[in-house]
N, C-alpha and C positions, 0 to 999 in steps of 0.2 A: 644321331642316338641321343636321347635326353638322359637326364643324370640318374633318373631311377630306371632306365631300362633294365640295367642289370640286377635289380632287386625285385621286379615284378612277380616272378615265380615263387618267392619266398614269403613277401610281404604279407599276403592274406593268412597264412598259416602261423606266422612266428611272431608278428607284432603283438603287444599286450592286446588281449580281445575285448571287444565290447560284449558285455554278457546279456543274454536275454533280458535280466531284470532290468538293466539300463534302459533299453527300448522301451519297456513297459512303463517305466517310471516317467520318462520324458513324455510318452505318448499320454500318459493320464494328465501331466502337469500342463501341457499345452493345448490339450482337447484335440489330438488329431483324430480324424475320422476318414471313412472310405470317400469323401467328398473332397478330402485335402489333396493339394497337389504339392510335390516336393521337387526340388532341384538340388543335387548335391556337387558343389564345387570342389575340383580336385579330388575327384572320387576315387583315384587310385583303383584298387580291386574291387570297389564298391562295396566297402565294409558298411558304411552308413546307409547308402542307398537300398541296399538288400535288407539291413537290419531293421530299418522303418517300412519297408515296402508292404508287410502284411497289415499295416495300420493306415494306409493312405491309399490314394487312387494313383494318380498319374506320378511317375516316377523318372526323372532325368538325371543322368550322371555326365559330367563334364570332366575331361582331363587332357592335358596336352601330350601325354605320353602315350603312343600307340600300344605298347607292352601291357602298360596297365589297363587300358581298354579291353584288350584281349583277355586278361585274367578276370576282369568284371563280367564280361560276356561268358566266359566259360561258367564262372560262379553262378551268375543268373540261370544258365541252362541248367546246372546241377540242382538248383534249388527250385526249378520249374517255374520262375518268375520272369515277368517281363520287365525289361529294363531299357529305356531309350539311352543311348550312348553318343555322345558328341565329343569329337576331338576337337580341344581349343581351350581358351581360357575364359574367365568371366567376362573380361573387357571385350572378346572378340565373337560373343554371342550374337547373333541376330536380334534384331530388336523385335521382330514378329514372333519370338519365342513365347511371349505372353508374360503374365504375371504368376507368382506361385506363392501359396499360403506359407510354405517352409522353406527356407533356404539352408542348407546344412554346409559347414565347413569344418572338415576335420584337421588332419595334421599339413596343413596346406596354406594356411593365412600368412605366414611369413614369405611365401614364395609370390604372393601376389603385390602388384603394383598399387599401393594403398589409394592413391586419388582415382585412378582408373575404376578399381574395384568398388570405391565407395559410391562413384557416379552410376556405375552399373548397377549396384544394388538398388539405389532410388528406383529404378525401372523394374527390376526383377521382382522385389518383395510387394506383394499385395498390400492394400491400404492398412488393413489389420494383421498383416503378416508377421511372421517371426523369423529372425535369424538364430540359429543354433551352431555356437561354435564349441566343437567337441574334441575331447581328448581322453585318452586311457592310457596309464603309465603305471609303473612300479612305484609304491609308495616310497618315500624317501627318509621315513621316520625311524630307522633303524630294525622294522619287521623284516625287511629283506636285507640281512647281514652281508649278504655276497654283492649287492649291488654297487658300493663305492670302489672295490676292487676292479669289478667287471668294467665300469664306466673308466677308470683310471687306465686299464689295458686298451680301451676303445680309443681314448684320448692320444695314448702313447704311439699307436699305429695309425691314427688319422693324420693326412695332410694338415698342418696348423690352420690354414685359411678355412679349410671345410669344417674343422671343429668350430673355430669362431662363428661361422654361418649358422652351424647347429645351434651354439647357444643364443645367437639372435633369435632364432626362431622360438626358444623356450621363453625369452624374454617378451616376444610379440603376444604369444599366448597369455602371459601373466599380466600384460599392461592392455587389456583391451579398451579401457576407457580411454587410453592416449590414441589407441588406433581410430577410435570412433568418434574423438572429440572434433566438434565443429561439423558434424554430420547431422542428418536427420535422426540417426539412430544413437542408442545407449544402451549399456548391459543394464539388465534387471536383476532377475533371480539366478541363482547357479543350482543346477540339480547335480547331486553327488551320491553314486553308487559304488560301494566297496565290496570286492569279492576276494577270496582266496582260493587256489587251487593248485596242483602240482604241474610241473613242466619238465620234460626230460633234459637232462643236462647238454645233450647234443643239439637238441632244438633251442636252448636258451644260448648256447655259443654261436649256433647258425643265425640266431636272430641278430647279431652284430653285422651282419651282411645286408640286412634291410635298410640301415641309415645311409643316407648320402655320403656322410664323412667317413663311413667305413664299408663303404660298398666295394664289390669286386672291381667294378671299373677305378674307384679312388684309389683302393689298395695296389692293384696291378700285380701281375707276374707270381711269383712264389709267396708273396706276402700274406695272401688269403689264407692258405693251409698253416703258415707260421702263426699268424694271429690266433686262429682257431685252437691251435695247441696252446697257445699261451691262454687263452680263456678258459679251454677245458681243464687245464691244470690248476687255474684258480678256483674253478668250480667244484673240483673234486671233493674238497674237503666239507663243502656244504650239501652233497648229495647223499641221499639214502637210497640203495637200490637202483641208482642212476636217475633218480628224481629229486627235483628241488622244489621246495615250497616257495609260492610267490602270492604277495598281496597286491592286487591293483586297486587303483580308483579310477572310475570313468567319469566325466564330467560332462555337462552341457551348459554352457552360458547361454542364457536366454538374452536375446537382443532386440529391442522393440523401439518403434517410432515413438 
């Protein structure tokens, strides 16, 4: 069982969403058309693959976790969209899969072997193709006043090693120039879309279970319910009628040859 197997059923609905405005803005910026082909590496439940799906032609999602692929398959069926799903990693894809106009990578880059992934991207990305490194997260500038305490509770309940790995993932997303240094690719423009909405206190608490460092598998036993009680107690003072305001920023770093 993979690290994210116990998070698959929650991930799609509880992580900070990629809003429709994000997909429209990125599509306009990079010039996606129905002739474009897209492959989403580390697709998880297919958030990026399905979000960009209406704007492109061929869409392929790749993930090493069968439970995540099941969630993506279910989401695609519910959306009435065709999505080719492959169990595996970027470096294990068959070489006859061809090239793609767009390669998307969401919250997965830090799990990938750098050298092997860069070598595979050389083959996957079409000559004039684009890599999009995408993320969607709660803003940290004080407009989500509940966030610091929320993350502190997550840190307190998470095994130290897994929390350190989570920090590594954040640093990888922030330092893309270092990741692509020495390769044929380099980051260029950044597309940013900010949105605000309300989320239920229960859903926000449950979101903690979608992170590898605080997943049910990582916590084990009775710790899941205990952490959720801890989180909900913290969030209670920020809620109004059980709802909490959240401002999120969704980003797509454009990477080109």
